[in-house]
C-alpha positions in Angstrom: 0.2 0.0 0.0 2.8 2.0 0.5 4.1 2.1 -2.7 0.7 3.8 -3.9 1.3 6.5 -2.3 4.9 6.8 -3.4 3.1 6.6 -6.8 0.4 9.3 -5.8 3.2 11.6 -4.5 5.3 11.4 -7.6 1.9 12.6 -9.7 1.7 15.7 -7.3 5.7 16.7 -7.7 5.6 16.4 -11.6 3.3 19.6 -12.0 4.9 21.1 -9.2 8.6 20.3 -11.0 7.9 21.7 -14.6 4.2 23.0 -15.3 3.9 25.3 -12.3 7.0 27.3 -12.6 6.1 27.9 -16.1 2.8 29.4 -15.1 4.1 31.7 -12.6 6.5 33.0 -15.7 3.3 33.2 -17.8 1.2 35.3 -15.5 4.5 37.4 -14.4 5.0 38.2 -18.3 1.4 38.6 -18.7 1.7 35.5 -21.7 3.3 32.5 -23.1 6.7 33.3 -24.0 8.2 29.6 -23.7 8.1 28.5 -26.8 5.4 25.5 -28.5 7.4 22.8 -27.4 7.4 23.8 -23.5 3.8 24.5 -24.0 2.8 20.9 -25.4 5.0 19.3 -22.9 3.9 21.2 -19.8 0.3 20.3 -21.0 1.5 16.6 -21.3 2.9 16.7 -17.7 0.0 18.3 -16.2 -2.5 15.8 -17.9 0.1 13.0 -16.7 -0.4 14.3 -13.1 -3.9 14.7 -13.1 -5.2 11.2 -15.0 -2.1 9.5 -12.8 -3.4 11.0 -9.4 -7.0 9.9 -10.4 -6.0 6.7 -11.2 -3.7 6.2 -8.2 -6.4 7.2 -6.1 -8.7 4.6 -7.6 -6.2 1.6 -7.3 -5.5 2.8 -3.6 -9.1 2.6 -3.1 -9.1 -1.3 -4.5 -6.1 -2.0 -2.7 -7.9 -0.8 1.0 -10.9 -2.5 -0.1 -9.6 -5.9 -0.7 -6.9 -5.6 2.6 -10.3 -4.7 4.8 -13.1 -6.4 3.0 -11.5 -9.9 1.7 -8.5 -9.9 4.1 -8.2 -13.7 3.7 -7.6 -13.3 0.1 -5.8 -10.2 -0.1 -2.0 -11.9 0.5 -3.2 -14.3 -2.8 -4.0 -11.8 -4.7 -1.9 -8.6 -3.8 1.6 -10.6 -3.0 4.6 -7.6 -2.5 5.6 -8.4 -5.7 2.5 -7.5 -7.5 2.1 -4.0 -6.5 5.3 -2.9 -8.3 3.1 -4.5 -11.3 0.0 -2.8 -10.2 1.6 0.7 -10.3 3.2 -0.2 -13.8 -0.4 -0.6 -15.1 -1.6 2.6 -13.7 1.1 4.3 -15.0 0.6 2.4 -18.6 -3.1 3.5 -18.5 -2.2 6.9 -17.9 0.1 7.3 -20.7 -2.7 5.3 -22.8 -5.3 7.9 -21.7 -3.0 10.9 -22.9 -2.3 10.0 -26.5 -5.8 10.9 -28.2 -5.2 14.3 -26.7 -2.1 14.3 -29.7 -4.6 13.8 -32.4 -7.5 15.9 -31.3 -5.1 18.9 -30.7 -6.5 19.5 -27.6 -3.6 20.4 -25.9 -3.4 24.3 -26.0 -2.7 27.8 -24.4 -5.6 29.5 -22.7 -4.5 32.8 -21.9 -7.3 33.2 -19.1 -5.3 30.6 -16.7 -1.8 31.3 -18.3 -1.1 27.9 -18.9 -0.9 24.9 -21.4 -4.0 22.9 -20.8 -6.6 20.6 -22.2 -9.1 22.8 -24.1 -12.7 21.6 -23.3 -13.8 23.2 -26.8 -11.7 21.3 -28.9 -13.7 18.2 -29.4 -17.2 18.1 -27.7 -17.4 14.2 -28.0 -13.8 13.6 -26.6 -14.5 15.9 -23.8 -17.3 13.9 -22.6 -15.0 11.0 -22.9 -12.6 12.4 -20.8 -15.0 13.3 -18.1 -16.6 10.2 -18.1 -13.4 7.9 -18.1 -11.2 10.3 -16.3 -13.5 11.5 -13.4 -17.0 9.9 -13.3 -16.0 6.4 -14.1 -12.9 6.4 -11.1 -14.7 8.1 -8.7 -17.8 5.6 -8.7 -15.6 3.0 -8.2 -13.6 4.8 -5.4 -17.1 5.5 -3.8 -18.1 2.1 -3.7 -14.8 0.9 -2.6 -15.3 3.3 0.3 -19.0 2.5 1.1 -18.3 -1.0 1.3 -15.1 -0.4 4.2 -17.3 2.2 6.0 -20.4 -0.7 6.0 -17.5 -3.5 7.8 -16.4 -0.5 9.9 -19.6 0.0 11.3 -20.3 -3.8 11.7 -17.5 -4.3 13.4 -18.4 -1.7 15.5 -21.6 -2.7 16.8 -21.3 -6.5 17.0 -17.7 -8.1 18.3 -16.8 -10.8 16.2 -15.2 -14.5 17.2 -12.3 -14.1 14.3 -10.0 -10.9 14.8 -9.1 -11.5 11.2 -12.4 -10.4 10.1 -12.0 -7.1 11.8 -10.1 -4.3 11.2 -7.4 -3.2 13.1 -7.4 0.4 14.3 -4.3 1.4 12.3 -5.9 0.1 8.7 -9.0 2.1 9.5 -6.9 5.4 10.1 -5.0 4.3 6.9 -8.2 3.8 5.0 -9.5 7.6 6.8 -6.3 9.2 5.6 -6.7 8.1 1.7 -10.6 8.4 2.0 -10.0 12.4 3.3 -7.3 12.2 0.3 -10.5 11.1 -2.7 -13.3 13.7 -1.1 -10.7 16.6 -1.3 -10.0 15.4 -4.8 -13.0 15.2 -6.1 -14.1 18.4 -4.5 -11.3 20.0 -6.3 -12.1 18.7 -9.5 -15.5 18.2 -9.7 -16.3 21.9 -10.8 -14.1 22.0 -13.8 -15.2 18.6 -14.6 -18.8 19.7 -14.7 -18.1 22.6 -16.5 -16.1 20.2 -19.1 -19.6 18.1 -19.1 -21.8 21.1 -19.5 -19.6 22.3 -22.7 -19.6 18.6 -24.0 -23.0 18.7 -24.3 -23.7 21.9 -26.5 -20.1 23.4 -27.1 -21.4 26.2 -29.3 -24.0 27.3 -26.7 -22.5 26.6 -23.3 -18.9 27.3 -24.0 -19.2 31.8 -23.9 -22.1 31.6 -21.0 -19.3 30.2 -18.5 -18.3 33.0 -16.8 -14.5 33.7 -16.7 -14.2 34.1 -13.1 -16.0 30.6 -12.7 -14.2 29.0 -15.2 -10.7 30.6 -13.7 -11.5 29.8 -10.3 -12.3 26.1 -10.8 -9.0 25.2 -12.9 -7.0 27.2 -10.1 -8.9 25.2 -7.4 -8.1 21.8 -9.1 -4.4 23.2 -9.5 -4.2 23.2 -5.9 -5.4 19.8 -4.8 -1.7 19.1 -5.6 -0.7 20.9 -2.8 -2.9 19.5 -0.4 -2.2 15.7 -0.4 0.8 16.7 1.3 -0.7 18.5 4.1 -3.2 15.5 4.4 -0.4 13.0 4.8 1.2 15.4 7.8 -2.2 15.5 9.8 -3.6 12.3 9.5 -0.8 9.9 9.1 1.6 9.7 11.9 4.3 7.6 10.3 4.6 10.3 7.6 4.8 13.0 10.3 7.6 11.1 12.0 9.9 10.1 8.6 9.3 14.1 8.0 11.0 15.0 11.3 13.9 12.6 10.5 14.5 13.9 7.0 14.4 17.6 7.8 16.3 16.7 10.6 19.2 14.8 8.8 18.9 18.0 6.4 19.5 20.3 9.3 22.2 18.7 11.4 23.5 15.4 9.2 26.4 15.1 11.5 23.9 14.4 14.2 22.1 12.2 12.6 24.9 10.3 11.1 25.9 9.8 14.8 22.3 8.6 16.1 22.3 6.2 13.5 25.5 4.6 14.4 24.7 4.5 17.7 21.5 2.5 16.9 23.1 0.4 14.7 25.6 -0.4 17.5 22.8 -0.8 20.3 21.0 -3.4 17.7 24.1 -5.6 17.4 24.5 -7.7 20.4 20.4 -7.7 20.5 20.5 -9.4 16.8 23.1 -11.6 17.8 20.9 -12.9 20.5 18.0 -13.4 18.4 19.0 -16.8 17.1 19.8 -18.4 20.8 16.7 -17.0 22.3 14.8 -18.7 19.0 16.9 -21.6 19.3 15.1 -22.2 22.8 11.4 -22.3 21.9 9.1 -25.0 21.4 8.7 -26.1 17.5 4.6 -25.6 18.0 5.4 -21.9 19.3 
């Protein structure tokens, strides 16, 4: 499950490292002066991040659903070496979803938002397909998975079960809650823009001119802002994330002390690790 979080974090970092700085330059220069290549490339990376985030959130929801609702079969369906394959599949589907943009010609510069992005008026059918496949369908799958998890959690709280394996642990519930919040915030941030896209897909000539520019710009920047929120959510709801983040900050601030602490820790663990075989050897076979 942690590898899926890393994959989702990479999707958020992609826009922060390339498209967002170019958008800031375009805002300060009041126009796009980086050329056609950077325009297409930044729009591609933007789409890669957005669709990658959607598909990763969907994969995480399916993974949590299998882990909590079908825990007995989870270790058969999701072995440790399966996870990298699933992540590769997620990104292959993301790349495949972006290919039609180059044939439709929907990646262009929009002066209203100072960025090269997907143009909703390029093709009504394609815009409708994008909203359906890249937003509505994944959100329906995620809603189903989390609804089933909620039902199981509520049942587990109402009735104490004799088999502990069927009851979700508190750590699993906390992990589920953090990812559920990520999903809710993603849906809230991207819903306005997708609603506009769906309305434009129904009747581009009549609807597109009627969309207020302020609403359009606000919906776009609300969607952009979503990539900045996931790290905050992890920090607030995930104790392991906070602990590891503190270690990284302390290592960057005082690397010498961090190296000394790690060396002391390895020396302290040395005798214990050597004593482990003796302890395990004294245990009965049936223990």
